[in-house]
ZAMARGU-4260 file (C-alpha; in steps of 0.2 Angstrom, whole numbers, plus 5000, padded with zeros to 4 digits):
<rodrens>
0) 5117/5282/4888 | 5115/5284/4869 | 5115/5303/4867 | 5110/5320/4874 | 5091/5316/4874
5) 5094/5300/4884 | 5106/5310/4896 | 5093/5323/4898 | 5079/5311/4902 | 5090/5301/4914
10) 5095/5318/4923 | 5076/5322/4924 | 5072/5305/4932 | 5086/5306/4945 | 5081/5324/4950
15) 5063/5319/4952 | 5069/5307/4965 | 5077/5322/4975 | 5060/5330/4977 | 5059/5324/4996
20) 5077/5331/4998 | 5072/5348/4992 | 5056/5348/5003 | 5065/5342/5019 | 5079/5355/5016
25) 5067/5369/5013 | 5058/5364/5029 | 5074/5363/5039 | 5079/5380/5033 | 5063/5389/5037
30) 5062/5380/5054 | 5079/5386/5058 | 5075/5404/5052 | 5059/5403/5063 | 5069/5397/5078
35) 5081/5412/5076 | 5066/5424/5076 | 5069/5429/5058 | 5051/5426/5053 | 5044/5436/5067
40) 5056/5450/5064 | 5053/5452/5045 | 5037/5453/5035 | 5046/5446/5019 | 5038/5432/5010
45) 5054/5424/5005 | 5072/5424/5012 | 5089/5421/5004 | 5099/5406/5009 | 5115/5416/5009
50) 5126/5427/5020 | 5118/5445/5023 | 5120/5461/5032 | 5105/5466/5043 | 5099/5484/5047
55) 5083/5491/5055 | 5071/5502/5045 | 5056/5512/5049 | 5042/5507/5037 | 5024/5511/5033
60) 5012/5524/5039 | 5012/5516/5056 | 5031/5519/5057 | 5035/5501/5062 | 5053/5497/5064
65) 5057/5481/5054 | 5073/5472/5049 | 5080/5472/5032 | 5094/5463/5024 | 5107/5465/5010
70) 5115/5449/5004 | 5134/5448/5004 | 5139/5439/4989 | 5128/5430/4976 | 5111/5422/4981
75) 5108/5406/4972 | 5094/5399/4983 | 5079/5407/4993 | 5066/5400/5003 | 5048/5405/5005
80) 5039/5406/5022 | 5031/5389/5018 | 5049/5381/5016 | 5048/5380/4997 | 5066/5382/4989
85) 5068/5393/4974 | 5083/5396/4963 | 5088/5413/4957 | 5079/5417/4941 | 5067/5402/4943
90) 5050/5403/4935 | 5038/5405/4950 | 5026/5392/4943 | 5040/5379/4941 | 5047/5367/4954
95) 5065/5368/4960 | 5067/5351/4952 | 5063/5359/4935 | 5074/5374/4939 | 5089/5363/4944
100) 5086/5352/4928 | 5089/5368/4918 | 5106/5371/4926 | 5112/5353/4929 | 5123/5340/4920
105) 5128/5322/4924 | 5146/5322/4928 | 5158/5311/4938 | 5168/5319/4952 | 5184/5319/4942
110) 5175/5329/4928 | 5168/5342/4940 | 5181/5356/4937 | 5178/5354/4918 | 5160/5351/4917
115) 5150/5364/4909 | 5132/5369/4911 | 5120/5367/4896 | 5123/5378/4882 | 5111/5392/4885
120) 5112/5411/4888 | 5116/5414/4906 | 5109/5429/4915 | 5124/5431/4926 | 5142/5425/4924
125) 5142/5418/4942 | 5126/5407/4939 | 5129/5390/4948 | 5130/5374/4939 | 5122/5358/4946
130) 5132/5342/4944 | 5125/5325/4947 | 5136/5310/4950 | 5129/5297/4939 | 5136/5283/4950
135) 5128/5289/4966 | 5115/5302/4961 | 5122/5314/4973 | 5119/5332/4969 | 5133/5345/4969
140) 5133/5364/4966 | 5148/5373/4958 | 5148/5391/4963 | 5159/5406/4959 | 5163/5416/4974
145) 5176/5430/4969 | 5179/5433/4987 | 5185/5416/4990 | 5203/5419/4985 | 5213/5409/4979
150) 5199/5397/4975 | 5184/5406/4968 | 5176/5391/4961 | 5170/5378/4973 | 5160/5362/4971
155) 5150/5357/4986 | 5136/5344/4990 | 5120/5355/4988 | 5113/5350/5005 | 5128/5355/5014
160) 5130/5371/5004 | 5112/5376/5008 | 5113/5373/5026 | 5130/5382/5028 | 5122/5397/5019
165) 5107/5397/5030 | 5118/5396/5045 | 5127/5412/5039 | 5110/5421/5037 | 5105/5416/5054
170) 5122/5421/5061 | 5122/5438/5053 | 5104/5441/5060 | 5109/5436/5077 | 5125/5447/5077
175) 5114/5462/5071 | 5101/5461/5085
</rodrens>
């Protein structure tokens, strides 16, 4: 690659190829939430793909009891009832591919610990950085989890990370019931 513009274009091209992955992952997560009864129990339009604490609340003039949640730790990804994945801070009109592109860099696995996101203002110090291996086009997410002592920074394959986080959400819901 010749420069930053070429790298940006290459990253955009490779991420576009991951659209089916994002769709399938979102469909899998929302189907798992539906199977666990979360969609029936909660009126929300979107749900975090993260660990959470659940409680029952009485809402509305009909005094309906519904479930609510509070995330435990940062929420990097959410899903809508239709299975559309959304990154934290993503413009609702843009696709997840565009949102990931804003936070992604091409980096070889040996470079992951030192790889930095694009130089732009960050909303939160714990925003994730997406790393794409130029040899395989595998997408990784580098997250900061202060509770993960002694290794607060972790680099994980994005699909595995999202499935694990969805599993934590389901587990917390089942434990609260």
